[in-house]
LOVOBA-400479 format. One record per residue (C-alpha): x, y, z; residue in one letter. Coordinates in steps of 0.05 Angstrom, whole numbers, plus 5000, padded with zeros to 4 digits. Layout:
XYZa...
This chain:
376366075058m383066405044i387466545104f392367115093l397167435142q398268165125l402968675155d399169345158k404569725195t407470025132g413969645142q412469135088a409969185016k403569544998y397369175022i395268984951y402168704938q401768275000q394868004980i397467854910y403667504937a399967084987e394666844938i399866694884k403966274933t397765904955s396065744883i403065514866l403365074929q396564764912g393265044975k387765324931i384764814882a384264914807v377765254787n376265424860e372466074866k375866634903l372167074952p368867684923s372768334928k368168594983r368167945022a375767885022l376468625038a371868535098d375567905120q382368255117l379668925140q382769285081v379969715026s376369414966i381469784921n387169374953s383568714937v381668964867s388869144851n391368474876a386168094834y387868524774g395268334778q393667594788l389067624728l394267974685a399467444701e394766864688g393966574758y386466694759i380866784708y374167134713t367166934692i362367514682q357467604740r360366984775k367067214801g374467014801y377066294796f383765954801v386865804733e389065094714n396565174712i402264684717n404564584788q411764574810f414363874824t416364084894d410964534919r414764694982h421064924947e418965554911l424965974928a430266074874t436465654889p442666054909p447866214856l453365674855p459865894888d463965814824d459566334789l459966864844k464467464834e469367694887n469568444891y476468714908h477469424930s482669804889k484370254947e491870334953g493270014885w497470324830l496570124757s501570014702l496069724658s496269824582h488569804579m486770424618t487071164601v487771814641d481072154647i483572704694s484273174634m478072954595f473873564576p467373314605f464073994601k465674044527k463073344516w456573504552v455974134509k456673714446c451673224475q446573784485n447773984412e446473264391a439873254430i437673914401k439173734328n437672994325h431172864363k428172484305q434272034295e434771904370l427571644369s429171134315e433470514305i439570754268t442770484205h446069794214p452870114201q451570714247g448871414231p451371664163y453272354189i457872034241v461071574190r462272174145k465672544201t470071944218i471971844145s474272574140r478072524205m482071894188i483572164119a486872774151l490372424209t491971734181r491671814106g486271284105t481971364042t474771134044c467571354033d462771404093p459070804064e465170364077q465270494152i461970024202i461270314272i460869824330g461269754405g468569524406g473569204359t471968494380q464568524359p466668824293l471768274281i466467754298r461868054245q467568074194l469567354207m462367114204s462667284129l468466794120q468466044109q471165654168e476065304121s480265934111i486966014145k488266604191v494866894212g496067324274i502167644306e505867274362n506167574413p499667914397g492668104418y490367484456s483067684458r482667674382i486467014381h481366714429s475566994389l478166674325l479366014359k472366024389d469566134319m473365504299e478065814249f484865514235h489366044268v496866064260s500866534307p506666824267i512967064302n516167754295l522867994273d525968694282e521168994230k514768684257g511268064233i515967604194d514367624120i517866954106k513666614159k507366934129i509166644062e510265964095s503465974131v499966294071n493766544109p487566824075n486767364129i492467664168l491568074232f497068584247i498469224285t503669574240p503570274269s505170044340h505669294346q501869024404f504968884453p512368994434t511369694406g515269584341i513470084286i513469724219m518070074168p515770244098i519869674068s515969144107r509369494093r510569464018i512568724024e505968584059l501868964008l505368603951n503967933985w496668093994a495868323922a498167653895l491467323910s484167553907n482567183972d487867514016r486268074065y490168434119i486568694180v490269314204e488669454277d490470194288d488770174362y493070754390d496171094329s493971784354e499771794404f506671934374k511972314412y517172734376g514872534306t508772634263d503672084257n505671514211i500671404154p496570774159s497970154118l491170254085q493470924058s498570544014l493670013991d491670033917r488969323912s483469403964q486468864008r486569244074i481069214127i482369814172y479969824245t480470394295g477670574363t476171174408f477470764471s484671024478k483271744459t476671854495l473671374545l473870614541p466970594571s463970954510l465270314468r465970654401i470270304348s469870274272y471969844214m473270044141v471469504091l473769444018p467769453969p467668693959k467068554034l462269144043l457468823994r457868164032a456868524098y450568874074r447668224047q448667894115n447268474162y441768874127s436968714185n442168804240y440069274297i445969714312h448569634383g452070294397s448970874435n446471364382s446771954429l454271814442s455471754367l452172424351f455872734409t462372464380l460572784313h460073474345y466173354388f470273224326i467073764283e467974304336s475474164339g475073934412e477473234394y483773484359e485273964417r484273394467h489072944429i494473484428k493773594503r494072854518m500072744472n503973244513h501372964579h502772234562y509672394534e511572724600m509172124641k512471634594r519271974600k518772014675l516871284683l522571044639i527371484678h524971204744q525470484720l532570584695k534570884762e531270314800a534069744758f540270054725e543269534677d538169004697e532669284653v532369334577d526869804553i524569794480l524170554478d519470694420i516171384427p509071174411a502670924442g500770844515l505470284535h512470034525f515969364528f521069224583a525368614597h528068514668f533868064688k531567614744t531266884764n524166954788k518466604752r512166944727y508066604781e512566924834d512167604801i504567594796n503867384869e508667924893r504968444851a498568284888k502168384954q505069044931e498269264902k501369404834l497469224771e502168944718i501668514656y506968024632s508567784562i505567114581e498667414571r500267554498f504666974478t500266554433l504965964423i511465734454s515666124504k517366814480y524566944459q525667524507y524367064567d531066694563k534267074620n528767414658g521667664650i518268144602s512868634621l508169084583i508569744620i502670214612g503370934635f496671254617a492771144681a498171264733i498671974760q505272344754k506272384830e505271634837d510571434786i516571404835p512470974882d510370504825a517570424803a519770264874e514169744882r516269424817l523469404841r521369044905r517168554865i522768354818i529068444859k527168264930q
């Protein structure tokens, strides 16, 4: 006899779910023996005063999950399954405290983050219109797994766009679309032998540095000079692959002059196993000057691996980035990733295609350039008023952040703690210093000041909060 306690008030699960759960628990706890016959559907329904359908649905679910088996014309029996060691402890243990996340409300916070963008002017209606166009025209493609490098039509659109805006020359076949720069770099580096040497800017993009270290490559951070990454130190380290941000060095903002670019290209051309990864992460934003052509546009030896992203120009949450591979590496990529299932959202990619082709992307960039330039100028003005001669801003009119050094005796630990109290999101050079103490920190602290996310009316308040953090 099976004894079940059911709640028929409608406050609990459906009746069949309760029957299923009770029998399953009894089986797992050993209260019902292996191969024991269960009551017939009618008998259990009469016992519980429920419908036969409820019992039938419960038995059906138990049968599907393998808790019971049936013998034709004889009924249902308990399956011989492995029992839990502790039959009385069937509940899932709670998540350990060190793995739990603490949610912190952002109410009242202001952000000077370099990672965020301003979506207040994003043309969502235009984007949705392009999305509808994608749905109408690409139903077949949306029902399929796309090409490992991304849909060809989208790659073709991106290749035309970067040729016009960045001077980057490539065929659509050379473009790999991915869900962010980091996954693309991981794919690229998986093609390399672990014995190769890798160079990266210092200070630089710490996430890429961590990724390379996790992949067990020998990584050498290389310091900067006034023109960007130091060519003499590159020659000393002699890396096989060099990661740089020449159009707007991250995080200092230095724009690499043509003389250093040519030096780098000449260095790379001296050996067949040298490549330069050009991360063009926010090159769309230049204020007062035209866009500077990419390093790849000058390359005649096919030594440049070009990477770009739509995270700064559109929405970071879309996760659309791309990589342009020279033919030799493209061949290796296809040999290794021919069976790769592409991870990006195809609907977003086709939407991006129409967004670019319709001219909406170009119009959006022009609007945001004007908008960001206004906010950048206002924030720099407010900081100079608040700190006077105690701040040194590397005023390079490009990108969505700038580098600022503040005279103070406070330590970074003190600054970070005060920032939490003032509810101001800031990032210091510590986050991006890959080796040794950075040279600008001799008489103060250095911050990477982002201006994209903060609203114009909040800029004076943010500058005042930062003044209190550093000076009080």
